[in-house]
C-alpha angles and dihedrals in degrees: 000000000000132000089244098068109001092217100320114138118227125192137191120253090248090056091050093051092045091053091046089063096043107043103130126214087248091054092050094046090048092056093041092050093049091049093046090052092062102037109139116196109234097193139045120268092247094051091044091054091052095047121116092198132026116205120200115214123191127207129177114238105275115206097215115103113246098028095106096053088044096059090047089052091051091051093049091049091053092050090049089056093040108032093181091062122069121190120209111197120211116198105201117204126198124010099014094171094059093042096050092043090053094044092053090058091062136063091240098066126122122285092221126023143161124243144122114269121250131181092242090060089057094041091052092049094241099135135052123231110249100192092122089064091060114076116186089261092052092048090054089054093064130068110257087236091059091051092046092049088058098043136088123181091352096306124114115226103170143041114221108237104168126036122203131180140168134253134194099221121200138179105247094203093052093050091046093049091050093046092242125145122210103278119253098187138032091254091052089049092054091047091049092048090053092050092047095048113103137160090272101045146015124241098236143014120200098156137304090274092061094258098303090129100032098043103033090103101022097058095057091040089055087053092054094255129123139194114226122013127168091349092307130115105234108167098093096098140107094261093059089046091051091050094053092045088054090050088054090050089052090052091049093050096081091230101106124100108232124182099031116168090248134020133256097282091062117069097213096106090053098043092046092055097247090129138018095220132026136182109225145135129286085240087074095058099094092055091046092048091049092051101039106023113200093344093098134089131182141200143162119271106286122255115265090238141320090304094053136070136224112271141199136164129260103213139151142102135300133204119233140179121238112240089215093057115123088215105048098149093047090048092050092051090051092051091049092051094046104042106018107033107028106075093171092058093044091055093042093051095049101040113020097068108016128009114258139136118261104235094222104088092215092052092049091051091054095046108109095198089064093056098083115098103260097043092042091053091046091054091048091050091048091054095044104031106020119131134186140187112245125238090261091065108097136195089252090059090048091052093050092050093042092054090051094049091047089052091050097046103033103030101031095235119163107280097213093054094046093048091049093051091048092049092053091051091048092049092053091049092047093052091048090051096046093053089070092051094063 
């Protein structure tokens, strides 16, 4: 799992069209059966019977306790306010990416669903533009990155509903005892990790793969580099090379925890004292706070050097409307009510069950749980140093870059050559993808 997609599958437009012509009756029935097995009625029987329209809304299976009852409550509240509209919630277990991709290729897919936008979805006509939901005032209430992550060719296709970001957590007492200040650069981070490494613990945990997955995007971002800008691959440059060379140096330093019981997105290694610092998600903060109390600090990933900047990721989920829905206008009104107008629900969804950042800036500012020092700093870093991969970035590109970074870090291959090869592969994939957008 990488910070760029957190497990979401992305496909090229050619792949989508090929699948569109080859979805078998068995495939469709398999998805339909799985979905039907987890349908959760979002409205009372009486209201459902009186409804003029029934909207189907898909969610992936969230792990946080309370999320399932919450989405049912939201659906019931909407039907109470709009008795002619019923909302049927579908809680999808297992491989959500495959199931939603398949469902969107049929006429029986959901009216409203959550996903991360890709160019193939737009090219295949699977999603409806939602620009009319975004007044100038509403646009100003979102980070530009969140709007851009949901836009293709200037049109907005998704409403951000969950905001996620990363934090470099550290034990304040351990750093103080060792005479170490929170690191401001990659070199300072390596030096701190060496000082904090003892027989009982390692200085830093960035994943059991040595940070290949967690830092593949963050390291270049901290160097001031990027990956895909204005439909151009831009990461083949000396700054990206320097970032990956520094990641290799970190792996060779002997300071990284490898073989932890869980990976970087779970805080167990940090809370159990297996490391003094860990890169993780803001979602892990409640568990860390419960285990360590006030003995925890947090920061963005340090700048590569004096020419770089701190970096973190701007991740999360967005809600979209299926272009094949028979009730597009009703679906759009439901999305507007849920994720643009209802501040109470937006705060409840992001902070009452897990620990996320409400995407609406005004809602995040009014959220009391984000006021404590570490979350407040994480939100500030998200707004100042958050990065994302655009909808034109595909899983094939991620695989090409991931292979290159693994070769650099694990096999010691020349970074410049590996980055160049990956960039050429990504450029070919990008051109193939963009042909279908025209």
